[in-house]
C-alpha positions in Angstrom: 46.7 9.9 -11.6 43.0 8.9 -11.5 40.6 11.6 -12.7 37.1 12.4 -11.3 34.4 10.5 -13.3 30.9 11.8 -13.1 28.0 10.1 -14.9 25.0 12.3 -15.4 21.4 11.0 -15.7 19.6 11.3 -19.0 16.7 13.3 -17.3 17.0 16.4 -15.1 14.2 17.7 -13.0 15.2 21.3 -13.4 17.0 23.7 -15.8 17.9 27.4 -15.5 20.0 29.9 -17.4 22.8 31.9 -15.8 24.7 34.6 -17.8 28.4 34.9 -17.0 29.7 38.3 -15.7 33.1 39.8 -15.7 33.4 38.9 -12.0 33.2 35.2 -13.0 36.4 35.5 -15.2 39.9 34.8 -14.1 43.2 36.4 -15.3 43.2 34.2 -18.4 39.9 35.6 -19.5 37.7 32.5 -19.0 35.4 31.2 -16.3 37.4 30.8 -13.1 37.3 27.2 -11.8 36.3 28.3 -8.3 33.6 30.7 -9.5 32.0 28.0 -11.5 30.7 26.8 -8.1 29.0 30.2 -7.7 27.1 29.5 -10.9 26.1 26.1 -9.4 25.1 27.7 -6.1 22.8 30.1 -7.9 21.3 27.2 -9.9 20.9 25.3 -6.6 19.0 28.2 -5.0 16.7 28.4 -8.1 16.2 24.6 -8.0 15.0 24.7 -4.4 12.8 27.7 -5.3 11.2 25.8 -8.2 10.1 23.2 -5.6 8.7 25.8 -3.3 11.6 25.7 -0.9 14.6 27.8 0.2 17.9 26.4 1.3 16.9 27.3 4.8 13.4 25.9 4.7 12.9 22.5 3.1 9.8 21.1 5.0 11.0 23.0 8.1 14.8 22.2 7.9 17.7 23.6 5.9 20.6 22.2 4.0 24.3 22.3 4.3 26.7 21.6 1.4 28.9 18.7 2.5 31.1 18.2 -0.5 31.4 18.8 -4.2 33.0 17.1 -7.2 33.6 18.9 -10.5 34.7 17.7 -13.9 35.7 20.7 -16.1 35.1 20.0 -19.8 35.7 23.3 -21.7 36.2 27.0 -21.3 33.4 29.5 -20.8 33.6 33.3 -21.4 32.1 36.6 -20.4 28.6 37.1 -21.7 27.9 33.5 -22.5 24.7 32.0 -21.2 25.1 28.8 -19.2 22.3 26.3 -19.1 22.5 24.5 -15.7 20.5 21.3 -15.3 20.0 19.8 -11.9 18.3 16.9 -10.0 18.6 15.1 -6.7 19.8 11.5 -6.5 21.8 9.0 -4.5 19.7 9.6 -1.4 21.0 8.5 2.0 19.1 8.9 5.3 20.5 12.4 6.0 21.2 13.8 2.6 21.7 13.3 -1.1 23.7 14.4 -4.1 22.6 17.2 -6.4 23.8 16.1 -9.8 24.3 18.9 -12.3 25.5 19.6 -15.8 26.4 23.0 -17.4 26.3 23.7 -21.2 26.8 26.9 -23.1 23.4 27.8 -24.5 24.0 28.7 -28.2 26.6 26.0 -29.0 25.5 23.4 -26.5 29.2 23.0 -25.6 29.6 21.1 -22.3 31.4 23.3 -19.8 31.3 21.2 -16.7 29.5 18.4 -14.8 29.4 17.6 -11.2 27.6 16.7 -8.0 27.2 18.5 -4.8 26.5 16.5 -1.6 24.0 18.1 0.7 22.9 17.1 4.2 19.7 18.3 5.8 20.2 20.4 8.9 17.9 21.6 11.7 19.2 25.1 12.4 17.2 25.4 15.6 19.0 22.3 17.2 22.2 22.7 15.1 22.0 19.0 14.2 21.9 17.0 11.0 18.4 15.5 10.3 16.6 13.1 8.1 15.8 13.9 4.4 12.3 15.2 4.3 10.1 12.6 2.5 8.3 15.2 0.4 11.6 16.5 -0.9 12.8 13.0 -1.7 9.7 12.4 -3.7 9.7 15.7 -5.6 13.4 16.5 -6.2 14.5 13.4 -8.2 11.9 14.2 -10.8 
């Protein structure tokens, strides 16, 4: 069976730290595979905020998550601090990928890597719209 392959860039435009809570853990006592995406979602919101945006207002339009690909690399545990790095890339006319990597802060152990596909969405007209040029210029860093 073919495995997901994700190549990360050498440079990231953004980095943030997220501490893992008990609610992130599964019955085996490590970070739940689905809840890892909640860590990525928090980092994504912070990434947009660092650029002066919200997920509902990027130059007057919002975003919608279209897809996600994840490559899990190692376990993570309650109380550990995740360093999440993120940047935009692979732009198309209506969206792009947000490429991200997660490492545990003290050991630098790689926890996961992935990409989240987003499209830009005009919530007033309920239609997908073009990538705002200012976002394209600023987010790839």
